[in-house]
N, C-alpha and C positions, 0 to 999 in steps of 0.2 A: 604475531605468528605468521612467518613467511614460509610458504610451501615451495620447496625447490623442485623444479621440473626440467626435464631435458627435451630434446627435439622429438623423441618417440612419445613422450608424455603429451606434447602438444598435438601430435597426430591423433592420439586417442581422444583427447578433449574435443578437437575440431570435428572428428568423425561423428561424435554424438551431437554436436551443434548442427551438422548437416542433416542428420537423421530426424531430429526434432523439428528443424526448420521446414523440412519437406511436408510434414503433416500439419504444421502450424499454418501453412499456406491455405488450408481449408477454411480458416477463419474469415477470409475475404468473401466467402459465399454469403455470409450474413447480410452485409450491406447491399449486395446485389439483389437479394430477395426483397429487402425493404424498398429498394429503388423500383423494383418491378411492381410492388403493391401500390406505390404512389405515382407510378407512371413517369418516372424520371427519364431523361434523354439517354439514348444508347451510348453517347459519348461519355457520360458519367459512369454508367455501368461498365463500360469497356475498360475504364481506368482500374476498377477493382479487379476485373478479370486479368488484366495485364500484370498487375501487382502480384496476384496469386500465382500466375505462370512464372514470373521472375523469381519469386520466393521459392517455389518448388524446384526450379532448375538450379538456383543457387545452392539450395540444400543438397540436391543430388550431386552437383559438381563438388561441393566441399566434402561430402561423404566419400566420393570416389578418389579424389586427389589425396585425401589424408587417411586412406584406408590403413587399418592397423589390426593385427591379430591380438594385441595386448588387451587384457580385460580392464574394465573401468574400475579404478580405485577412487576413494573419497577425494584425494588430491586432484584427480582429473575432473571429478564432478564439480568441485568448486570453480575450476577454470571454465568448464562448460557452461555453468549457470551464469557467470558474469559476462562471458562473451555472447552467449545466446541472447540475453536481454538487449545488448547493444545492437546486435545484428537484426533481431526481429523488430526492434524499434525503428531501425533504419527503413525497413520495408513498410512498417505500419505508418511511417511519416509521409510516404509518397502520396496517398490520397489527399492529405491536407495541402501538400505542395501543388499537386497537379490540378485539383478541383478549385481550390480557393486562391491559387497563385501566391501562396505563402512562401517565404524562404525555407530552405531545407532545415536550417537550425530551428526556426519557429515550428515547423512541422514536427521535427524530432522532439522538441520541448513538449508539444501537445500530446504526442504519442507516448512519451516517457511519463508524463504526468498522469495520463489515463491508465497506462499499464501498471504503474506503481501504485495506483489507487490514491494519488495525491490530490488531484483536482484543480491545481493551479492552471490558468489558461492565458493564452495570448490571442485567443479567437474572439474575445468579447466585442471588438468593433465590427466584426464581419459575420458573427454567428447567425444573425437574423436573416442573412442572405444565403446561408449554407443549405444544401439539399438535405432532406430528412435522412437520406442514407448515410451522409457523413456524420450527422448528429448521432445516429444509431451506432456508427462505427466507433465513435468515442466511447459510447456507453458499453458496447460489447468488449472493447479493449479493457475498460475498467473492470467489467464483470469477470473477464478471463484473468486479469491481474489479481483479483481477489483470492483465487486459489492457486494461480501460478501457471506458467506456460508448460512446465514439465507435467504437472498434474493433468492439464488439458490433453497432452499428447500421450498420457500413460496407457490408456485402454488398448492393449494389444500391440502397441507400437514399440515400446522399449522391450528388447528381446529377452532380458533376464530379470529375475527378481532382484539380484544383487545390484545391477546397473540402475534399475528404476529407484531402488531404495536410496542409493547414494545420491542420485541426482535430485531427488525430492528433498532430502536433508540439506543439500547444498543450496537449494532455492529457498530455504527457510520454512519448510513445511515438514516438521518432524512428527506430527500427531499421528497416532494409530488408533483407529476405532475397533479394528479387528486384528488378530495376529497375522492374517493373510493380507498382504499389501493391496492386492486387487480388490478384495472385499472392502478394505478401508476406503480406497478411492471411490468405489461404487457408492458407499454410504455417504461420503462427503458430497458427491455430486447430487445424490438424492435429497440430502438436507438442503444444499445450496439452492437447487432448483425449486424445492418446495417453499423455502423462505422467500425466494424471489417472487413466486406466484402469489404468496400471501401478501407481500408488499404491493403488488399490482392491484389486487382486489381492494386492499385497504385504501390506497390512494384514489382509486376510481370511485369508491363509495364516498370519499372525502370531497369529490368534486373535480378531479382531474379527468381530462380526456384520455382515451386508451393509449395513444402514442406517448403522451407525457407521463402517464402512470408507469408504463413499461420502462422508459428511460430513467425516470427518477427512482424507481424501485431497484433497478440494476445498479445505479450509482450509489444508492443508500446502503444496500446490503453488502456491497463491496467496500463500503466506507470510503467512497471517492469524493462525492460532493460536487460533481460537475452539473452546471445548469444548462438548459437547452435553448435559452434565449438570452439576450444581452441584459435584460432586467432580472431574469431568474425568479427568485422568491421575494425580491425587494418590493415592499409595499403591498404584499398579498394579504396579510392579516387574516388568513384563513386558519383558524385555530385547529380545525380538524386535520388539515394537511400538515401543519407544524407538528402536531402530536403524532401523526402517523409516521412522519419522517424520523422523529425521535425514537419511536419504537423500533423501526426498521434498522436504524443505525446501531441501536443497542443490541439488537439481535445479531448484527454483523460483527460486533465487538466481543461477543461471547464465543468461546471456543467451540469448535465442531464436536469435541468430545463431550462437552456439557450438553449440547443439543441432542447428541446421540443418546446420552443417559436418560434425558427427559423422555425421548421417544420410546426407548426400550422399556423403561419402568412406568411410563405413562403417568408420571407424577412430577409436577413442577417443583415440589418441595426439595427434590434432590439437588436443585441449583444451589440451595443455601448451604450445602455441604462442600461447595466449590469455593475455595478461598478467593480465587480471582474474581468470581462473580460478586461476592460480598464486597470486596474492595472496589470493584467497578461501580457498584451502586453507591457506596459510601463516598467515593471521590466525586461522582457526578452530583450528589446532593450537596456536599460540602462546597465544591467550587461554585455551584449555582447560588448558594446562600451568601458566599463571600463576596461575589461580584454584584449581587442584587441591589444593595444600596446605591452603588455607583451608577448602575444602569437606570434606576429610577430617577436619579438626579439628572443624568445625561438626557433622558428622553422626556422628563417632566411629567411622567404618567406612571401610576402604579401598574396598570394592566400591561402597557407596552414594556415597562421595565422588567416585570416578571416573565413575560414572553421572551424577551431578549436574553435575560440571565440564564434561564433554564435551557432554552434551545441552544444558545451559543456554548454553554458549558458542556452539554452532552455532545454537540457537534465537535468540539475540540477534544474531549476525552476519548471519544470513539474514533477520532480522526476521520469522522464523516465529512467534515469540511463545508457543509452548507452554511450560508449566511443569509439572514433576513434583511440585511441593510446594505447600502452602497459601500464601496471600498473606502470612501472618505470618512464614513462613520467609524470603521474599524481603526483607521489611522488616528482618529481623534479620541478614542476611548480613554486614553491616558495610560501611563505606565503601570498603575496598580492593576487594572483589569488585564492588560496585556501580560503582565508577569504571572498572574494566576493561570491564564490560558496557556502560556508557554510551559508552565509546570505540568499541567495535565496533558498537553500534547506530547511532551517529552516522555511521560509515563505510557500513554496510549492504552490499548485494550488488552484482552487476554491473549496469551500465547495460543497458537493454533486457531486464531480467528482471522478475519480479513483486515483487522485494524493494524495501525502502525505503532510507532513509538518503541521504547525499549522493552515493552510488554510488562504487564502487571506482575507476572511471576518473578521476573528479575527485580522489580521494584520491591516486592515483599522480601525476597531473599537478601537484597542489599540492606534493607532496614533491619532485618533480623540479624544480619552479620555485624552490624554496629552494636546491637544489644549483646550479641554473643561475645564481641570483643571487650565490651565493658565488663560483662560478667566474668570473663576469663581473667581480667586484670585484677579483680577484687577477690577471687577465690584462691585458695592455696595452689602452689605450682603444679602439683600432681593431681589436681581435681579433674574429674571427667563429667561432662554433661552432654545430653543429646542435642544435636543440631538437626532438626527435622523440618521438612516442608511437605505439606499434603501427605503426611504419613510416611514419607521416605527420609531415611537418614542421608544427610549430605556430607560428602567428603570435603576436606579442605581445598583440594584442587578445583572442585566444582564451584565452591563459594568464591575462590580467587578468580575464576573465569568470568563470573558475573561482574565483579568489580572491574576487571580489565575491559570487558565489553563496554560498560557504562563510561569508563574513562576514554576509550577510543571514540565512542559515539559523541561525547562532549568535545573532543579534539576536532572532529570533522565539522561540528557546529561552529567552533571557534574559527576554523579556516574559512567557512562560508561568511561569517560575520566580518572577517577582515576584508574579503573581496567586496562585499556589499558596501561597507563603510568607505573603502577606498574609492568606490564609484560615486561617493557623495551622499549616500543615504545615512540618516541618523542611526545611532546605535540601537535604540529601542525598537524601531521598525525593522531594522536589519536582523536583530535577534529573533523577533517574531516570525519574520518571513523564512529565515533559514530553518528554524525549528519546525515550522509548518511544513516546509518542503521535505526535510529529512525524516520527520515523523509521519510523512505521507498523509498529513491532515488537509492542507490545501486552503485554509482560510488566509486571505491576503490583505495586506495593508495598502496595496496598490503598486508595490515594487514590481511584481510579476505582471508585465503587460507588454503589448506589442511595442517595439521600439526601445526596449530596455537595453542598456549596454551589453555587448556580446559577452564580456567577461562575467557579468552578473547572470546572464542566461545560462552560460555553460556551467557556472558554479552551482546554480540551482538544479540543473540537470544531474550533476554529480551527486548533490545532496539527496535528491529523490532516489537515484539508483542505489546509493550506499545504504539509505534507510530501508529500502525494500529488501535488499539482499542481505542485510544485517552484517556488513563489513567484511567478514572472513573471506567470502569469495573474491571480493575486490583486492584484499591483501594477497590472495593467491596469485592474482595477475601481477602485482608488484613483485612478489617473490620470484615468479617465472622470469620477468624482465631482468631482474637483478642477477639471477642464476645464469641466464643466457649470456648476459653481458660479461659475466665472470669467466665464461668459457672461451671468449674470443682471444 
């Protein structure tokens, strides 16, 4: 699906980019406040302030230069979403570059990984020397990315219901908790903040200090999985923390609609009426049991094997991305374990959640479509039967769109594997790393690290970006480039 756009359409899209970027500049206030709390030097705090000013002025300039009276259509929203994430990431990368003396590409990788809730990192060698404000900056980026930049900027910023609705759909957030969009956004934020606070309390009671609990809760509920030290959770063996993180990641992988129904009806049993929740629990249990024997053999301990199997399976399925072991262990797990984890990362969490992957709803529809196709082939030619999902009748074009999406998703994974294997990585680890990046899971075999080849770093950035925006906005950029080229 290539969306053809002209110069006037570009102006409409970029005007919205400028508008949202203006207000997104406010996000730089968060690390300044943390820096003040921990008494960090003014030189560090000044960097965030300058980044905020630059982002605001850039947004203002873009909005004025590309001013247009034309209203925003869905085709503009797709282009806006894809460009916005690149532009905002460029500004979000500056603190990493200026404070830690990282290259711009490394800073961009870190910002994109956080904002797409992936969790891959190139900061591991230097993270122990980073100021707390920068650690928090990574966490706040991932937390924002869990619901999206547009949703963040929604409250009173986007001038019309129509524009806001189209931009949020383009960013991959189609869920509605209420018929009124602003009420939906308000409820989403209320749920998200409440779950984050619940996570903080759970982790604090499990033995984490306040700063760690806040950062890990934000990272877990957004299903990002970024550690705040070079060692992270490695060797911790705190079962209370492990269990707490598993609970928070699962909460993040459940749709906001399901959370809303639980709150509205005050009854947890309504979750069992949600097909995605049931499949999420089933896949989590099955994948844990399937890899359990290998984990027990690998670690030579029933207790450690059980811990690793269940935590890793849940972390992969929810795209939470936390790991309890060093990267060398992940690389050495063997193709059997990696293949199971690749499969669940590919599927991911519920639609309308913070998790990545193709989403469980698409997985269910795809599996049902195979059954429907088999059923169709054995029934008489003029037979009719219902094709339903969650009580809704599905039209043939909708079923076809799901299959097309999964095919495109797989093709981008193939492209990533080609680049990583060309750089000298073996196929098994390359497939694992690319699926982890594109599904926004973030469990690494060690390929993603400081000093990786530039081609690999750029490809993984693209995979993370494609996975978070779910392909169509990116194809709109391709369509625009092709249509403009054709006009020359």
